N, C-alpha and C positions, 0 to 999 in steps of 0.2 A: 354580385358580391356581398361577401358574409363583413363582417364589424371588423376579424381583421385583414379584411383587405387591401385596407384603405393603407396601412402599416407596410404591406408589402408591393405595396405602388413604390415605383422609382420618386426618390424622392425628387426628382426637380419636376415630377407631378404633384407630390401630397400636398407640398409646404409656401410661403409664403418668400419670395427670394428677393433682396433689399437689394439696392447697387448704391452703393459705398465713394462720393467723389473724395474720394480720400485726399486732393487737397484742399479740400476744405469741412473736413470731418474734425479731428483735433490732433493739437499740434504741442506734443512735448516738449518741444525743447527753444521755443520764444524763439522761432526764427520767422515766425507769422504765416508758417505753411504746414498745411496739413503734410500725419507720419503715420507710418508703421503702426509704432511705439502709445503712440496718440492711441488708434483703433483699437488694440490690441486691451488698451487702457478703459476702452469705451463694451468691449465684448458683454458683460454683463448686461450692459442697455439691451443690445439686439438677442439675448436668449438664456435663459438663469432656467429653464425650470418650470417657473412659475410665471402666476397673471401678470406680473410688478412687472414682465417684459413684454418686447417683439417678437418672443419668440421664432423666427424666424428660421424656414431650409438650411435659406444657401445663402451667401456672402458676394455681390457681384465689386470686383473692387476695378476702378478707372485704371488707365494704364501706369504705374508705378515704376519700368523702365527705365535705361536711364535717355535722355530725352533734350536736347537743344531748348524744346517749349515754346519752340516758335507756334505747336497749335496743343502745347499744355499737355501733352502725352503722348501725343497721338502722330507728335513725328522724332520715330523713335531709334537709336542707335546703336543699342545692345539689346538683343529678346533675351537675352539670357543670364539677366543681373541683376538690379537692383538699381535707380538712383541712390546718393550719396541725399538729396533734400532729402527721400523719405525715408532712407535710412540705409541697416546689412540686409546682406543677406540672411546672417544669422536673427535680425530681429524678425523678419521673413519665417523663420520656422517659428520662431517664439511665437508671430502672429497666431499659425499652424496650427500648432499645441495647442494655444487656447480655445485656436475653433473647436479644429478634432473633441476634444473637453465636452464642451458644448450642445457636441451634435450638429455643427453649422457648418457645413458645404461651401469652398471656396471658388472661387471661380476669376476665372484670370481677362481681362481684357485683353486681344489677339488682333492685331492690326498689323496685319497682310494684305492690303490693296498696298499698298505702299512704303518705304521706307523713312529717315531722316539721309538727308545731301550727306550727316557727320557719319551714316551707318558706313562702316568699312566695304562695308559692299559692295557700294557707289562711291566710294575715293575712291578702290580700283578700281571702279567700272568706269568710269569718268575721265581714266587716263590716257588711253587706247583702245579703238575698239577691235583689237587684240588680243584686249585681257580678256582671262578665264570669265571674269566675275563681268563684263561686260554685254551678256546675253541678259543678266538678272532684272533689264528694268529694258524699255519700251525705248526703242530711238527709231528717229526716219531723215532725210539727208532736209527733209523742207523739199521746196520751190522759189528757184529763181531768194532764196535767202530770207520764206516765208514758209511757216507753221507748213506742214503737209495738209491741213485738211481745219473745219473749222471748230471744230471742239473745243470747249470753254471748261475751264475749270472754276467746281460746283461755286470754289470762294473769289469768281471773278477774273475777269479777262479769257486770255488764249493758254489751254490745258498742254501747252508745248515752251519749251524754255532752250534758251541757245549754249552751248555746251562748247566753248572754245576751242579743248585742249583735240574736241575728236569731229568738232566742226560741224556737227548735228545738233538736232532738234528732240531733249529725253522728255517724253510723257512723266505730268501733274494732274490729277485728277481733282488736286488742292489745292495748296499754296505749293510756291513753286519751290521749297526746300520739303514737300513730302514725296520722292518722283515714285511713278509705279512699276509697282514689280512686275515681272515677267513669263505669267502664269503656264505659258507657254514651254515653257523654260524645266524640264523633268526634275535638273538637279536642283532648280529652283525649291521647286514643291518639297522635293526629299529632303530638305536644309530648311522650311520649316514644318513637316511632320518631325523631324527629330526636336525642333523646337516643342513643337505637340509633347514629345514622349518625353524630355527634360522637364517640364515644368508639369505632367502628371505621375511621376516618378517621385518628386518633392514632394507630390499628394496633392494636388491640388486635380477636382473634380468634376471640374468644366470649363469652359472659354464660352466664353461673348465675344465672334464674330463682326468685326465695325468690317459696313460698307460693303458686306457679303456678296453683292451681286456687278460690283464693281470689276471685280479678279481678271475677269477676263475678256480683252477687248477685241474690235473687226480686224482680222489678220491683213484685212486690205486698206487699214483705216480711210474709213469710206465716210464723204459727211454724214453731218447727223443731224438730223430734220430740222423743217427751220422753227423757227424763235418761238415758245408760245409765252405768256404772259403771264406770271407768277404773282400771286398777292397775297394777303397777309389778312384782318379783323386790326384792325386800331383799335392801341388800348386804349382803356376806357372810354370807346364808341364801336361796339361791334359788329354796327352797322354799316358801316366805314368801312374802303379798304384801300390796303396799301402797296402801291407795286417795286416789287423786289427786285436789285437790275443783278442778281447772278441765276443761277441752274432756270435759263429762259429758252437752251435747248430743248428739242427732245432728245434721249440719252438714245436713241437703239441701237449705236452702235462701239456705244461707251459701259455698259451695263446690260445686264440680262442675255450674253450671252451664252447658245446651249453647253461651251464648253465649261462653263462655272461649273453648274450641274457635276461634273466629271469630276470637278478638281474637288467636291464638297461631298460624293460619296466617296471619294481616296481617303480626305479627313474624318469622315465619320470610320470605316475602318480603318485610322489610328487611336479614333476614343474607344471603338467596340473594343480594346484590345485588351482595354480593364474595363471588365462590366461597372456596371456603377454610373461612366460620366459622358458627361451628352455638351451638348454643340444649343448655342443657342444664335443667333442670325438675325443684322440688323439688316432689312433689307430695305433698301431707296426708294422714289420716285415713279414708281408703277402702276400695277392695278392691280384691287385686293388679289385679282385667282392667278395673275401673276408672284403679285409673294407669297401666299401659299401655297403654292408651283417648289417651293424648297423645302416642304416637306419629302422631298420627292412621294416616293409610294404610301407614304408613309411613316415607313421607317430603316428611310437609306438614303436619306441629305441630313438635313439639321433635323435637332431632336424639339426644340422649339421656333417660334419665327416669332417678331415682338411684331404686334396688329397694331400699330403706325393707323388708324385708321379710327379705334377707338377716342382720337381728339374731334372728338366732335364737332361742331364747329357753335352750335348751340345744344345747351343744357335743356335738354328737351328730352321729356320720355319716348317720345316715336322714333327721336332721332340717336339712342342710347342701342332701343329697339329696334330699328332697324338693319344696324351695322356689328347688329352681336347677331341677329338671324342670317343675314348673310355670311357672317365668318362659320357658324354652323352648318349652315350646307352645303361650303363650297370647302371645308376642309379636306382632303382623306381622309379613307378610311382607315382608322386606329390613331390621328394625328390628335396629336392635344393642343389645346388653346393656349395665349403667352396674352396676357391683358397689363396694358402698362396707360399711367395719365400722367405721365410725363420727363421727362431724365435730363440730363448734363446738358446737350441740344435744343431741347425744348421748355419752353413757359412751362413754367409750376401751374400746375392744374386751376389752384385755388384764385392765382393771379387774370388767367385765360376765361374764366368764367366767374370773376367777380364772386366768391361765395364769402359770407357769412361761414363762424365752427355749421353750425348745424344742417348748412348746403354742405363744403365740406365732408359731416359726418355721410350725409346720403350715397358721396360721389365713393370716399375708402367703404363705405358697405356695400354698392354693386363692384367694384373693384375685387375686395374679397370672397363676396358670394357668388362669382361665378364656375361654373366652370370652366378648368384650364387653372394653368399659373400664374400669379398675381405678382409683376415688380412694382417694388415700394420704392420709390426714391426718396435717398434720406431727405430729411424734414416735411414728408406728406406724410409722417403719422402725426404734427403737431398741427397742420397746417399754414405751413410755409409760404408768403407768396412771392410772390418775386422780388426783390432789389433792384429800388430806381438808383442810378449813378452818376452823376455828372462824366463828361469827359473826359476830363484830366483824369479821373478812377478807372477809363476804359483799358482791357489786358486782353480782353478776345479782335483776336486782328479783324474776322469777320466787323467786329464791332464798331470798330476804327476807319475799318475802309469806306462801310454802309452810315458813318453817323450825318446825321441823326433821326436815319430809320431804325428801328425800333426792333433792331434781325442781329444780333449782338445776339450773348448767348453769360455773359457775366453772371447776371440779374439773377439764374437759374445758379450760380456756382458759389456766391455766399458761401459765407463758411457758418457752422450749427451756432444756434445759441444752445450753450449749455447752464446759464444759472445771470443772474443780477448782476455778477462781479464787472470789470471791465472786461469789451469785450468779446460780453456776453459767458465768458471761462473756456474759448476758443484756446487765444494765445495769450503770456504775456510779453507776446513781442506785436509789432506792426503788421498785422493782415496782411497780407494778399492781398487780399479785396476788404472792401468796411463791411462790417459786422453793422450790420440793420440795426439799431434799436429796439429787439423786439416787444412785442405785446404779448407775444407765448417765451419761454423756456424747456429745455429740459425738468430742469427744479420748477416753475413753476405751474407747467400743466402733470405732471405726478403728481403733487398734492391736491389738485381739480378734479376729482371724480368725476365733473361734465367735460372735463376738455377731449381736443379732438383724439390727444394722446391717450388717454385714458379709455375710449371710445377705442380707439384701433388697437389694443391691447390688447381688452377685453373681445371684441367679436374675433381676433384673430387666435386666442384660448380658447374660445369657441369654434370657433372654425375648425383647428387640427383636433376634436376632441370629437366629432362628428365627420364622418364617412362618407354620408352626403352632398357634405360641402369639399369635401379635401380630396374626391373621387368618386361621386358620383355623378348619372348620369342628367341631360339639363333640359328642360322643355318648355319653353315659353307659351302660357297661357292669358287668358283677359284676367284684368286686374278691375277695378272697383271702379275707375277710370284712369281718362283718358293719359290724366300728367303722374300716375304708376307704371310702374314695369314691375310685371309680378312672372315667377318665375318658376317652376319644381327642380329638388333637387335630387337624385333617386337613387341609393344605394338600395342591397339585397334587408339591410338592415333597419332601416331609415326613410321616409316619405317627408319631405318637407316642402315647402312654401314660403318665396320671398317672395314680399312686397313693399316696395321704395315705392314713396309717396316725394315726385320730383319737383315741387312745388309750394311754394310759401304758405297754401291751401289745406285750411281744416276737407281730408276726404269725407266720405260720407263710404261706410260700409252695407251696401242691401240687404233686406235679411233674401236667406234664399241667395246670392249668390255665390261665386265660388270659396272665394276665401271668408266668408260668412262661417260662425262657430268654431275654426280654427283655434286651436290656442299657442298664444304666444308663448317658446322659448327665448326669445329674446328682443329689446325692439330700445333702441333709442331713448322711448321713452320711459320713466318708473312705473308708472301704471298705465298701460297700454291697453285703451278704449280697445271694446270686444265693435261697437258703431264705426268706429273712422280714426282714419290716418293721423296724425298731427301734422302739423307740416315739415318736409322733410324727412317725416319717418324712414324709418331701416327694421322691417319685421318680418324676421326668425317663426315657423307655426310648423305645428307639427298637420300635414295632412293627411289626411283618411286613404291608404294606401289601395 
């Protein structure tokens, strides 16, 4: 790889992709909900060509299509328009123009495992078994007035809902207002392909595919296997676990059906009609090998697959090292990893690991130096934690259903803090979710050269200017301590060693070790020692070729 090869890499391989939960990003009109004009007004924060921005390459928008908002945009009633709460199609075009002017590629969230029950397709489908749209969805007569099998909704209860007009059940893998689409119907597939083309022709560069391994269901509607217990660490006490009463079955007949790969290969064909476009997939509920199988042969299905196995339970070098090595070992030839710390559905990493600002820097340092594409969820660049909410303030249907269990998603979706004015500068009205009184905000952290934001900007800028980091190969090597994660990144022009001390203890660098005598090029420390690593230090050094 030459020094210029990084720029010849596809944009979705070489740069940071920013995940924007639009509803909570920036409100322009005082209605308490983030919108497209608000996002457009903040584009310079994301990329302006200088080290004072995040320097992102791609911008993934949470759904902004018309929706009844039973699941806050993930129940879509029109795939080819913009919900008025977010603006207009003209506002979208202005966002697109602003992003293009700054070199930002736009990614739309494509939610096509299911549609809203208020989508015109379903409104017609439920009226008659003879309606031409009826077969766009999945139906069953059931048995003796009961659902046909034991399939459960991921959000709780049966996955089957009775439709009185046709005297049969329809399938919903999530809320009853989210009816599953029938991916065995080729006309339905063509509709989805045309939706993709519509947005690509509008300038969209890629799609994030929601629950992409759910698309095709078992044709015989066979029961899923026995229930299993799902738990998660208790907030504030990770040594204990909480039982989660949803997603309790083995999804052997509702996800990962072989025909799903056929569907994704067809979608890849649509994407490849316009060179430089991409798809990144959310693959849930499966083993790492099954998840990575959605790359196909490395160049035939998804371009990127989110690696949720990176959400390790314990913040330890060993845990990260193991999952990174396993990912590199299992990736198909030619496939490119995608790394993520949290998102709109997952507790923020700062809360998951109870991170201090120095600890947060080490975590972001790892995210931005691994081989692969890093996805940064809005607020992570500030070191934001989840916002605790009273029951009466909850909006998420999952959080409401299972309260007081902490399985709701509102805490990671609260509005961005921009400054120290009312509602942290997010809105002049009443925010849809409370804005926590932040110890940090964009204005505060921008003025502090030691802040998490300043560190993230500095590392992102450094990364973008070094082919070893944004396009090079990677090998894990022995570090100076078991608490350190150490790896090399190599291009033909550069050879670097990244050492991250994932502990609150100073670590000595033994003379004669692999990392000794390497000249630091970047560090969280203003004056890094040649003899030791400071607690939580991230160090990038020029390694011997």
